[in-house]
C-alpha positions in Angstrom: 6.9 -190.5 -45.7 3.8 -188.4 -44.9 3.8 -185.0 -43.4 0.6 -183.4 -41.9 0.8 -179.6 -41.9 -1.6 -177.9 -39.6 -2.3 -174.2 -39.2 -4.6 -172.8 -36.5 -4.2 -169.0 -36.7 -7.3 -167.2 -38.1 -5.2 -164.2 -39.3 -4.6 -165.5 -42.8 -1.7 -163.8 -44.6 -1.0 -161.6 -41.6 -0.2 -164.7 -39.5 3.4 -165.2 -38.4 2.8 -168.8 -37.4 1.5 -169.5 -40.9 4.5 -167.9 -42.5 6.9 -169.9 -40.3 5.1 -173.2 -40.6 5.3 -172.9 -44.4 9.0 -172.4 -44.0 9.3 -175.5 -41.8 7.4 -177.6 -44.4 9.5 -176.2 -47.3 12.7 -177.0 -45.4 11.6 -180.5 -44.6 10.5 -181.3 -48.2 13.7 -179.8 -49.5 15.7 -182.4 -47.6 13.1 -185.1 -48.0 11.7 -184.6 -51.5 9.7 -187.9 -51.4 7.6 -186.5 -48.5 3.8 -186.3 -49.2 2.3 -183.3 -47.6 -1.3 -183.1 -46.4 -2.7 -179.7 -45.2 -5.3 -179.0 -42.5 -6.4 -175.4 -41.9 -8.2 -175.3 -38.6 -9.2 -171.7 -39.0 -11.2 -172.8 -42.1 -12.2 -176.3 -41.2 -12.1 -176.7 -37.4 -14.1 -179.5 -35.7 -16.7 -178.3 -33.3 -15.9 -178.3 -29.6 -16.9 -181.5 -27.7 -20.6 -181.7 -26.7 -23.0 -184.6 -26.2 -23.0 -185.3 -30.0 -19.3 -185.1 -30.7 -18.5 -187.1 -27.5 -19.9 -190.2 -29.0 -16.5 -191.8 -29.7 -15.7 -191.6 -26.0 -19.0 -192.8 -24.7 -19.0 -196.2 -26.3 -22.5 -195.9 -27.6 -23.4 -198.8 -30.0 -23.9 -197.7 -33.6 -27.7 -198.5 -33.7 -28.2 -196.2 -30.8 -26.4 -193.2 -32.3 -28.4 -190.2 -33.5 -27.8 -188.8 -37.0 -25.8 -185.9 -35.4 -23.7 -188.3 -33.4 -22.9 -190.4 -36.5 -21.8 -187.3 -38.3 -19.6 -186.1 -35.5 -18.1 -189.6 -35.1 -17.2 -189.5 -38.8 -15.4 -186.2 -38.2 -13.4 -187.6 -35.3 -12.5 -190.7 -37.2 -11.3 -188.8 -40.2 -9.1 -186.5 -38.0 -7.6 -189.3 -35.9 -6.9 -191.5 -39.0 -5.2 -188.5 -40.7 -3.1 -187.9 -37.6 -2.1 -191.6 -37.2 -1.1 -191.9 -40.8 1.4 -189.0 -40.6 5.1 -189.6 -39.9 5.7 -185.9 -39.3 3.3 -183.3 -38.0 4.0 -179.6 -38.3 1.7 -177.3 -36.3 1.5 -173.6 -36.5 0.5 -172.7 -32.9 0.3 -169.0 -31.9 -0.1 -168.2 -28.2 -3.5 -167.0 -27.3 -4.1 -165.9 -23.7 -1.1 -168.0 -22.6 -2.4 -171.2 -24.3 -3.3 -172.4 -27.8 -6.1 -171.2 -30.1 -9.4 -172.9 -29.4 -9.5 -174.3 -32.9 -6.3 -176.3 -32.1 -7.7 -177.4 -28.8 -10.8 -178.7 -30.6 -8.6 -180.8 -33.0 -6.6 -182.2 -30.1 -9.8 -183.2 -28.3 -10.8 -185.2 -31.4 -7.5 -187.1 -31.8 -7.0 -187.9 -28.2 -9.0 -191.1 -28.3 -8.7 -194.0 -25.9 -7.9 -197.2 -27.9 -6.6 -195.2 -30.9 -3.9 -192.8 -29.7 -3.6 -193.9 -26.1 -4.8 -196.6 -23.8 -4.9 -197.3 -20.1 -3.0 -200.3 -18.8 -2.5 -201.9 -15.4 0.7 -199.9 -15.1 -0.8 -196.6 -16.3 -1.5 -194.8 -19.6 0.4 -195.8 -22.7 0.7 -193.7 -25.9 -0.2 -195.4 -29.1 1.0 -192.8 -31.6 4.7 -193.6 -31.2 7.4 -192.9 -33.7 6.2 -189.6 -35.0 8.1 -186.3 -35.1 6.0 -183.2 -34.1 7.4 -179.8 -34.9 5.5 -176.9 -33.3 5.9 -173.4 -34.6 5.3 -171.4 -31.4 4.7 -167.6 -31.9 4.2 -165.2 -29.0 3.7 -161.5 -28.7 5.8 -161.3 -25.6 8.7 -163.2 -24.0 7.9 -166.4 -22.3 11.1 -168.6 -22.6 12.8 -168.6 -19.3 11.9 -166.9 -16.0 9.8 -165.0 -15.2 7.7 -165.4 -18.3 7.7 -169.2 -18.4 5.3 -169.5 -15.5 2.6 -168.0 -17.8 3.4 -170.3 -20.7 0.6 -172.9 -20.9 1.1 -173.2 -24.7 4.2 -175.2 -25.1 3.9 -177.0 -21.8 0.4 -178.2 -22.8 1.4 -179.3 -26.3 4.5 -181.1 -24.9 2.3 -182.9 -22.3 -0.5 -183.9 -24.7 1.7 -185.2 -27.5 3.9 -187.0 -24.9 0.8 -188.6 -23.5 0.0 -189.9 -27.0 3.4 -191.6 -27.0 5.4 -189.0 -29.1 8.9 -188.4 -27.7 10.3 -186.4 -30.6 8.6 -183.0 -30.1 10.5 -179.9 -31.4 9.7 -176.2 -31.0 10.5 -173.4 -33.3 9.9 -170.1 -31.4 9.3 -166.5 -32.5 9.0 -164.5 -29.3 8.3 -160.8 -28.8 6.6 -160.3 -32.2 4.3 -157.6 -30.7 7.1 -155.7 -29.0 8.0 -153.4 -31.9 9.5 -153.8 -35.4 13.0 -154.5 -34.3 11.9 -157.2 -31.8 9.7 -158.8 -34.5 12.6 -158.7 -37.0 14.9 -160.3 -34.4 12.3 -163.0 -33.6 11.8 -163.9 -37.2 15.6 -164.1 -37.8 16.0 -166.3 -34.8 13.2 -168.6 -35.9 14.8 -168.9 -39.4 18.0 -170.1 -37.7 16.1 -172.5 -35.5 14.2 -173.9 -38.5 17.4 -174.7 -40.3 18.9 -176.3 -37.2 15.9 -178.3 -36.2 15.0 -179.5 -39.7 18.6 -180.5 -40.5 18.7 -182.6 -37.4 15.2 -184.1 -37.9 15.8 -184.9 -41.6 19.1 -186.6 -40.8 17.4 -188.7 -38.2 14.6 -189.6 -40.5 17.1 -190.7 -43.2 18.9 -192.8 -40.7 15.6 -194.4 -39.5 14.6 -195.3 -43.1 18.1 -196.7 -43.8 17.9 -198.9 -40.7 
């Protein structure tokens, strides 16, 4: 089993999403010791945002017509989508920035959302091609967005659920730490709640993974 661990916060050791994503990976590997972990730090090694060079994989340009820059960007996109497709489990540290995800994470998603690789269009509509994966999102927020009225401003979890669902992934789990900017007690409560959720989510996910392998 292969696990892809992704962090997107630029805050380094001060990042709550990084702290919690490490706990998720540690919990997973404790229950699945044969898991091979690959790490991607998007704050350090983020792909560039899509432009006329990096859009090459979507434009269908024949190889001889590609510029040097387009070939280089295509290689980046190929590396990222291959890494994603090879993973059985993807753990993503995703802090909420301005009601959505960090731009580094969005840039990564734009590279892996490739027609013919992770989805395709059919006569009956789009079909996801990245089926069978488990995605665990560590969702950290300064305020409270679960439930009304805050959920109308949440374009973080709704976006991630939509895009990974579009790629064919049905097992999408969220570990939340909410209200981490609302004072020390609120932060402490949020981290404690996240720890409980990690144990619950990972226990369930690991048991399902074992059952799948046994089958």
